[in-house]
N, C-alpha and C positions, 0 to 999 in steps of 0.2 A: 521545886522545879525550875531550873528554866528552862526554852527550848525554841527551836526557829522549824518550821512546817512548808515547806515547798514542792514543789514537782515541774513536770511538763519541760524540764529543763532547755531538752531539744540541743543537748550538744554533739556538734554535727553538721547540723543544721543550717544552712547558705540557704536564705531568706534571699527573694528577692535578684538569688544567679544572675541572671540574665543580664544587669543590673549593672551599671558600671561599681555604684557600692554596697556592691549583695558580700564582698566579704570583709568591710566593714562592716557589716548586720554581722555577719559568721565571731567575730574577731568579737562584738555587741557581747553574744551571749557566752563569750568567756569568756570573759570576763565581770557583767556581773554574776557571774557561778563563781565567782574565786570570792567576788564581794559577803555572797551570802555569804565563806566560809570566811574572812578575815572579821563579821558580825561575829558567825560563829564562837570564834577564835578569843576575841576582844571580848566579846559579853558572859563568857566563862562559862557555854553553853551547853546545859548535863546532854541533852543528846538531840543533834542536828535530824528530822527526815524526809525524807523524799517517795514523797506515793505517785513514781509511777513515770516515764519516760527520761530518768538524767539521759539516755541517748535517743540521738532522734532514727538509730536502725541499729542496724545488728554494731555491737561494739570490736572496733579493731583492737587487736592487744596492745597498741600504741595508747588510744585513747584510753581502752581504765587506767595508763601507766602513769596519765597526766592522773588526771580523775585523783586515778589516790596517793598519789606520793598529796597530792591537794585533804585528801579526807588523811594523810597520815602525821598532817600540820598539828591538828586536833591534838590537842596538847589531855584533854579534861572532858574532847565531846566525845561521846557514841554517836556513832552514824547509823540511822537504819536504815534503806532501803529496800524498795519494793519496785520491780521489773516496769514495764509499762506496754500501750501495745505494739509501738513502735520497737524497741529496744526488748523486747521480747526472747523466754529463755527457747534456745530447741540445743537437740542432739548435739549440737556440731560449731555450739554457744563456743566462748571463750571466758563466761561466767565459772564455769562448769569447772576450769581449773587453773585459774590465776588463781593467786595468792595475795586476798588484802590485808592493807595493815589490817593487822589488830584491833583495832576503836568500830569497826566497819560491818558488819552482821543486812 
């Protein structure tokens, strides 16, 4: 079995938001996650495990759509992720009704 394990991505975070390079740092988080997805596809990993805080806050629908698209590009990889303390499940969370790609649990 081949798998990748990661966590604490914090998609949507802007480190150093008060600095001129803040937006570059936010983009670097997304770019790094995209590289993880690409590597999972390249190595045809059986599973991608994400253990908490994929998002930095309660995700917006646009965040879910963007990340779900990335997950959907993985044709042979099952994605298993749990939420963390930053993106926890709450009563009105978009997590509850979001139509995830069939390879996502």
